[in-house]
Residue, then its C-alpha position, 0 to 999 in steps of 0.5 A: m779649070e778641070i774637075l778630076n774624077m767627075d764621076d765621083p762626088a767625093s772628088l768635087a768635095q776634095e776639089a772644093e776644099k783646095v781650090d784657089s781664088e783664081s780657079y774659083l773666079q774662073l768657075i763663076d765666070h764660066v757659069i755666068l756665061l752659060l746662064s747669059k746664053d739661055g733663052g728661047t727653046r733648047g731641047n724640051t726646055e723653054f726659057f722665058g725670062k727667069v722662068l724655065k718651062k719643062p714638059p712632064k717627063g724625066t726625073a728631077i732630083i730637087v734639093g732645098d736649102i743647103h746653107g753651107d752643109l757640104e756633108s748633106l750635099h755630098h750625101i744627096l749626090n751619092a744617094s741620087n747617083f745623079i752624076e753617073l746618070a747624067q753622064k750616061g745621058r739619062d733624062v735626069f735633072m738636078i734642081f736646086l731651090g736656092d740658099y746655097g750659102d750662109r749659116g754653114i762653114h762650108s758655104a764657099d765649098v757648096y757654091f763650088v760644088v753646085l757651080s761645078l755641077k752646072k759646068m759639067f752638066p749645063e743642060k741638066v743642072i738648074l740653079m734657082r735664086g734664094n733669099h740668100e742670093g737676093p739683091k743688096d736691098l733684100l739681103a738676108s741676115p745674118h749674111d755671113l758668106p763674106l766671112h766664110l770667103e775671107r777665112r777661105f780666100g784672104d785678101k781675094a775674098d772681096a773679088v770672089y764675093e763681088r763675082l758671086t753677087r753678080l752670078f746671083e742676078y742670073l739665077y732662075l726664079a721658077v721652074i714650071v713643069d707643065k700642068r704639074y708643078i711650079m718650083l720656086h724658093g720662097g712664096v707666091p707673088s700675091q699680086a701677080t697677074s701673069i707669068e711675066d710677073v714671075a719671069y721679069a720680077r727682077q726688072k719690076h723690083p722694087a716698084e712691085s713686090h713680086l721678087e721680094e715675095i718669091l724669095w721671102s714669103d711663107p705659107v701659113e694656115s687659117i688666114a686669107g690673103t697676106r699678112f706682114s711677115p716676121r722675117g721683115a721681108g715678104r709676106l705670109f700668105g693663105s691658101d686662097v693666094t696659093n689657089t689663085f696662083l696655081g690657077l693662073l699658071n695651070v699647075q697643081m702644086i708648089i714645091r719650095g724651100h726657104e723654111p726649116a723643117n724638123y723632118g726635112y719637109k712640111i705640107n701646107h694648104e691642103g697639100k698644095v704646097l710642099t716645103l723641102f729643107s735639105r741640110k742638117g745641123p746647127p743653127y737649125y738642129n732639124q732631125q732630118g733633111a730631105y730632097l725629092h727624087l721625083n718622076l715628073s711624068e707621074r701625075v701627083e695632085n697633092a703633096r701627101q701623094i708626093r711623099r713617096f718620092l722623098k729621100w732623107i738625109 
């Protein structure tokens, strides 16, 4: 399958709206193959299990939850000029923090666009795993992706869904920018004692809670340790858990998605945790979405300092 007019984000949206199930399946298989070959060191990126480690250089366009909002994704691609910059070989990366589908009528289209970007720029697009890409025993609710696929692909929907869920197993759990940031979808694996607990969290699941907490947990103020989460999975975690985790990995800040935010972002734990929410509209009704256009080489030790890199939708 060839993507036409790759320099035009609108063409991706148009292709997404008309792609057939066979081409969609071929795209998923192509990305699975790309991800299955990752390992060792490539360029300035080190692959360690499901963790990517990068030096503090270049520009990162960091996108939080999209949840089937094709319009917001299209806005981000246009405003960031990512496709043109990537085609010119600039040192730019687009990092998605997970939750591409569910709760939005364009869920199938959003997956198509982000997977197409990965196919176009395999070294420059990083796809992370959210709780809506979780394993079967940690499925989010409502999980309406199968309904969106059925409406779109009819009797081929089951095959597309099966292939997408296979893809989910290949998505990354964290990106670490050396001495700067760790990016993940949800929260801190509170029992982690090494980077291996993040990198190989899927293999340790469900005997250990690392994967569940990475995909599901949320930061809260005024508690120590962790508490039961009203989501029914993951934990609520306090600033002491954040500080221990940051010290373990020798980084300054967590950049995450997972939680709706009325203005597209929120800050927790004295600026050590930044949450991004990059979609708008029902069922969340937030006033704005936000993403980051972040200079990785600039040292930022607090999320309040990072706000100047925020872009709004």
